[in-house]
C-alpha positions in Angstrom: 0.0 0.0 0.0 2.9 2.3 -0.8 1.3 4.7 -3.2 -1.9 5.0 -1.1 0.3 5.6 2.0 1.7 8.7 0.3 -1.8 10.0 -0.2 -2.9 9.1 3.3 -0.1 11.3 4.7 -1.4 14.2 2.7 -4.8 14.2 4.5 -5.2 16.9 7.2 -6.2 16.1 10.7 -9.9 16.7 10.0 -9.7 13.6 7.8 -8.0 11.3 10.4 -11.0 9.0 10.5 -10.8 8.5 6.7 -7.0 7.9 6.9 -7.6 5.1 9.5 -10.7 3.7 7.7 -8.8 3.5 4.4 -6.1 1.4 6.0 -8.7 -0.7 7.8 -10.8 -1.6 4.8 -7.8 -2.6 2.7 -5.5 -4.2 5.3 -7.9 -5.1 8.1 -10.3 -7.9 8.9 -12.7 -8.6 6.0 -14.6 -11.5 4.5 -13.3 -10.3 1.1 -10.1 -12.0 -0.1 -7.2 -9.9 -1.3 -8.3 -9.9 -5.0 -11.9 -8.9 -4.0 -10.7 -6.0 -1.8 -8.3 -4.6 -4.3 -10.6 -5.1 -7.3 -13.4 -3.3 -5.4 -10.9 -0.5 -4.6 -9.8 -0.1 -8.2 -13.4 -0.1 -9.5 -14.4 2.5 -6.9 -11.4 4.8 -7.5 -12.0 4.7 -11.2 -15.8 5.4 -10.7 -14.9 8.4 -8.5 -12.8 9.8 -11.3 -10.2 11.1 -8.9 -7.1 10.7 -11.0 -4.5 10.8 -8.2 -6.4 8.4 -6.1 -7.0 6.1 -9.1 -3.3 6.0 -9.9 -2.4 5.2 -6.4 -5.0 2.4 -6.0 -4.1 0.9 -9.3 -0.4 0.9 -8.6 -0.9 -0.8 -5.2 -3.4 -3.2 -6.6 -1.1 -4.3 -9.4 1.6 -5.0 -6.8 -0.8 -6.9 -4.6 -3.0 -8.9 -7.0 -1.8 -8.4 -10.6 -3.0 -7.0 -13.8 -6.0 -9.3 -14.5 -7.8 -8.1 -11.4 -7.0 -4.5 -12.2 -8.2 -4.9 -15.8 -11.5 -6.5 -14.7 -12.1 -3.8 -12.1 -11.4 -1.0 -14.5 -13.8 -2.7 -17.0 -16.5 -3.0 -14.3 -16.1 0.7 -13.5 -16.4 1.7 -17.2 -19.4 -0.5 -18.0 -21.2 0.6 -14.8 -20.5 4.2 -15.7 -22.6 3.7 -18.7 -25.2 1.3 -17.2 -25.8 3.3 -14.1 -26.8 6.3 -16.1 -29.0 4.4 -18.5 -30.8 2.1 -16.0 -31.1 4.8 -13.3 -32.9 7.0 -15.9 -35.3 4.2 -16.6 -36.0 3.6 -13.0 -36.4 7.3 -12.2 -38.8 8.0 -15.1 -40.7 4.8 -14.3 -42.4 4.6 -17.7 -43.1 1.1 -19.0 -42.4 2.3 -22.5 -38.7 2.8 -21.7 -38.4 -0.4 -19.8 -39.7 -2.4 -22.8 -37.3 -0.9 -25.3 -34.0 -2.7 -25.9 -31.0 -1.1 -24.2 -28.7 -1.5 -27.3 -25.7 -1.1 -25.2 -22.6 -3.3 -25.7 -21.7 -5.1 -22.5 -19.7 -8.1 -23.8 -16.9 -7.4 -21.3 -19.1 -8.6 -18.5 -19.1 -12.1 -20.0 -15.4 -12.0 -20.9 -13.7 -11.5 -17.5 -10.0 -12.3 -17.1 -10.5 -13.5 -13.5 -13.5 -14.5 -11.5 -17.0 -13.7 -12.9 -18.3 -13.5 -9.3 -15.6 -11.0 -8.4 -16.5 -8.9 -11.5 -20.1 -8.8 -10.2 -18.8 -7.6 -6.8 -16.7 -4.9 -8.5 -19.8 -3.8 -10.5 -21.9 -3.8 -7.3 -19.5 -1.4 -5.6 -19.3 0.9 -8.6 -23.1 0.9 -8.9 -23.5 1.8 -5.3 -21.6 5.0 -6.1 -23.6 5.4 -9.3 -26.8 5.3 -7.2 -28.6 3.0 -9.7 -31.1 0.9 -7.8 -31.7 -1.5 -10.7 -27.9 -2.1 -11.1 -27.3 -2.4 -7.3 -30.1 -4.9 -7.0 -29.1 -6.9 -10.0 -25.4 -7.2 -9.0 -26.3 -7.8 -5.3 -28.5 -10.7 -6.4 -25.8 -12.1 -8.7 -23.2 -11.9 -5.9 -25.5 -13.7 -3.4 -26.7 -16.3 -6.0 -23.0 -16.9 -6.7 -22.3 -17.9 -3.2 -21.1 -14.8 -1.5 -22.8 -13.5 1.6 -24.3 -10.2 2.9 -21.0 -9.7 4.7 -19.2 -9.7 1.3 -21.6 -7.2 0.0 -21.3 -5.0 3.1 -17.5 -5.1 3.0 -17.5 -4.1 -0.7 -19.8 -1.2 -0.1 -17.8 -0.2 3.0 -14.7 0.1 0.7 -16.8 2.3 -1.7 -18.0 4.5 1.2 -14.5 4.9 2.7 -12.8 5.7 -0.6 -15.5 8.3 -1.4 -15.0 10.0 1.9 -11.2 9.7 1.6 -11.2 11.3 -1.8 -13.2 14.3 -0.4 -10.8 14.6 2.6 -7.7 14.4 0.4 -9.0 17.0 -2.1 -10.1 19.3 0.7 -6.7 18.9 2.4 -4.8 19.8 -0.8 -7.2 22.7 -1.5 -6.9 24.0 2.1 -3.1 24.0 1.7 -3.4 25.9 -1.5 -5.8 28.4 -0.1 -3.6 29.1 3.0 -0.4 29.3 0.9 -0.7 30.8 -2.6 2.8 29.6 -3.4 1.5 25.9 -3.3 0.0 24.7 -6.5 -2.4 21.7 -6.8 -0.8 18.9 -8.7 
C-alpha cells in the first residue's frame, strides 16, 4: 500500500477517520479476499474519477494482486459508468415504454472476464452503489449472493466504496486548504 500511503499522509487532521478507515478496509479484517478487496478499490477509485487516487490504488493493486484483477475492475467501472446512467434513468422515469425498449448497449466485457465472474459482479456492485442506480445495485447484489457470497461480502465491498469516497473528499479538501492558505503551493 505504498502509493496510497503517500496519499494518506497528505490528508489533514480533519480527515483522520478517513485515513484510518482506508487502512482498515484494505488491510484489516474482512470476509473479502485480497483480490476482491483490491478489485473493489480499483473499480471504486475509477468510478470516483479522482485521477491521483485512481493512480495510487491501481499501482498498489497491481503490486498486490496483478494485472487481471485491475483490468477486470477498470472494465467493471467503465461499464457501470454507462449502465448506471441508463438504468437509473429508466428507474427514475418509471415509464413502462422505456423499460420495454432494448438497451442497445454493448456489455460483452461482463461475460469476458479475465479472472472471477463473481468478483467482477462484486466490483460492479460497488461501482453501482456509487452510481446510485437501484436497478444495477439490486441486479449485482442478487448475482453476488446467488453466486455464493454473503451479505457480509456485499457490506464489506460497499464499505470500501464509502471509505474511498470519503477519503477522496478529505484528500482533495486537504490539498485545497493548503493551496488556499499558501498561494505559493499549487495543486498537482
